N, C-alpha and C positions, 0 to 999 in steps of 0.2 A: 506332547510338548510340555505339559505340566510335570510328568514324570522325569523328563530330561532336566527341567529346571531344578526339581527337588534333588536329583542326583548330583547336579552341578554344585548346589549349595553344600552338600555333604562332602564332596571332594575338596572344595575350597576350605571348609572347616578342618578337614583332616590335614591338609597341607599346612595351615596356620598352626594347628596343634603340634605337628611334627617340628615346626620351626621353633616352638617354645621350649622343647625338651632341653637343648643345650643351655639355654638361658636359665631355666629352672635349676639345672644341675649346678651351674655357676653360682646362682643365688644361694643354693643349699650349702655349697662349699664355703662361701663367704660367711654364712651365719654360723655353721656348726663346726667348721674345721678350725684348727688352732693356728693356721697360717695367718700371718699378719697381712699378707696381700695375696690375692688370687688372680692369676692371669686367665682371661677367657680362653678356653680350649687349650690351656697351657700343658695339661697333663695327658693330652690325647696323642695318639699316633699321628704323624704328619699326614698320612693318607686320609684318616678320618677328618682331620682339620680341613684338608683340601675339599673333601666331599661336602662338609658342612658349609664352607664358604661358597662353594659352587651352588649349593642348595639355596642359600640366602640370595645369591646373585640371581638365580632363576626366579625366586619369589619377587625380588625387586623388579626384574624385567616384566614379569606378568602383571605386577601392580602398575607399572608405567603404561603398559598396553591397555589395561583395564581403564585407567584414568583417561587416556587419549580417546578410547572408544566412547566413554561417557560424555566427554566434551563434544565429540562429533555428533553423538545422539542428541544432546541438548540443543546444539546449534541447528540440527536438522528439524527438530520439533519447532523451534522458533521460526525457522524459514517456512515450514509448512503452515504454521499458524498465520504468519503474515500473508502467505499466498491465499489461504482460505478466506481471510478477512478482506483482501483485495477483491477476490471473486464475488464476495457478498456485496461489497460496495459498488462494484461494476454492475451487478445485477439490479441494484437500486436506482442507478442513473437512468436507464432507459424507461422503466415503468413510471418513474417520477415525471419524466417529460411526456411520454405518450399518454399517460392518464389525463393530463391537462388538455392535450390536443384532441383526444377522442371525445372529451366532454364538449369541446367547442364544435366539433364536426357533427355531433348529434343534433344540435339545433339548426345547423346549416343545411342538412340534407333536405328538409322540407321547404326551406326558404329559397335555396338556390342550388338545385341538384348538380348543375354543370360545374359550378365552382367547387362544390363538395367533391366531385370526381377528381378535379385537378389537385385538390388538397390531399386526397387519398393517395394519388400517385406519388406526390412529393413525400408524403409520410411513409409510403412504402420504401422509397429510396433511402430515407433516413433510417428506417428500421433495418434495412439490409446493411447499412454502414455500421450501425451500432452493434449488430449481432456479429458480423464477420470481422470487421476492422476493430471494433471496440474490444474484442477479445484478445487482441495482440498487445504485446508489451509496448511497442513503439510503432508509429505510423509516420509516413512522410508528412511534413507539416502542411504541404499543399492539400492533401486529402482532408486534413482537419479544417482548413480554410474553406474548402468546398462544402463541407458538412455545415459549417456555420452560415455560409451564404444560402444554402437550401433552407435552413431554419428561418433565416430572415425573410426569404421570399415566401415561405409558407405562412408566416405570421402576417406579413403585409397584405397577402391575398384575402385573409379572412376578416380584416378590420374594415369598418365602414367610415373611416376617417383618415385624414392625411397624417402620415408618419414620415419623419425624416430620419433615415438611417445611413450614416457614413461609416464605411469600413475601409480603412487604409492599411495596406500590407506592404512591407518592405522586408522580405525574408530570403534567406538562402534556401533554394529548393532542395538541396541535398540534406538539410537538417531534418531530424526526426523528433517527435514529441509523444508523450503518453496521450492516448486518445481520450476524448470526452472529459477534458478538464475545463476548457474555456466555455463550453456550452452552458454550464451551470451559472456562470456570471452573466452570460447573455440572457438566459431564461429569467433570471432575477430582474434584469433591466426591463424586460417586457412585462413581467408579472406585476412588479411594484411601481413601474413608471408608466409605460404606454397604456396599459389596461385601465388605469385609474384617471388618466387625463383626457379631457374632452377635446382639447385642441393644443396645437403647438408641441406635440410630443416629439421627442427626439432621442436618438441614441448615437453616440460617437464611439468608434472603436479604432484602436491602432495596435497592430501586431508587427513587431520588428524582431530581428535576430541579429546577433553579433557572433563573433567566433566562439564564445563560450556561454552565451545565455540567450534566453527568449523572453521578451517583454510584451505583456498583453495589458493594454489600458482600455477601460470602458467607462463611459459617462452617460448618465441619463437624467432627465428632469423628472420630478414627481410631486405629487401633492402630499403634504405631511399628514400622516395618520399612523395609528398604532397597528403595526403589521407583525403578527407572530412569526418567529424564526422557523423556517421549514427545515427539512432534512437535507436540502440541496447543499447549503454552505457547510453544514456539519460533515456531510459526506466528502465534500471537496477538501476541507481541512484535514480530515483523517487520511484521505488518499495521498495528499501531499506529504504528510508526516511519514507515511510508509514508503513512498516511492522516492521522494526527494528530501530525505532527512538532512537538515542543515544545509540544504542546497536550494532553498526557495524562500521567497518573501511574498506574503499576501497582505495587502494593506487596503484600508477603506478610509474615505473622508466624505463628509456630508456638510451641506449648508441647508438653509431652509427649503431650497427647491432643487438642489443638484446633488446627485449621488455619484461618487467615483470609486472605482476599484482598480487596483494594479496587482498583477501577478508576475513575478520574476522567477524564472526557472534557470538554474545552472545546468549546463549540458551533462547528461549522465555519461 
């Protein structure tokens, strides 16, 4: 392969050098001849002129082909880079969630083995979805809704306090969405809201679709405290930039006790 590349470079250099010969001759005639004006290839036989013109046309065609191939190659590299980054981001979603859940299950195994078993089965279903469905570019929106409902049920089973979770859906069943986007916002609502509140914790969610967009709203109450930003939202923002460039809007609003997030996706 290396020998072929070196030979190809020499061939290209030879072709370009041959193309310069008529030009150099014309330059020589302009500088050293006594003619007041020199016509390029003017003193050559018509057949030679035709050959030289065809040769330049061939070089021009090869140059255009080379330029097109370089553009295709660069675009392919960009596409592969985006795909590789998306795969990395997807691989970060599941461990981020399951790491938190396994930590919670560890303490529950000794206290309530039966509940721990139920949670493990739920967790198994969610892992199956995240591995097989989460690897797809798009999934049916109802599958994503079921995944969110399993997540909610799993969390409410492990808490020893009353939690109010309202999840309202008004969606077109035929629509599809990129998997594992909404879960990050829901996880944040539990992590920064429910987990830190002793009572009256709530989460409200609305998922609606129209002909050309999907809207996901989520609201939760919380106790004000300094919470470091995790990888979840950074991951979500980057995935949205890659998958929905200029076709999404992610916004947040907060008061002293209420946190709201809205994600709008335009249909791909």
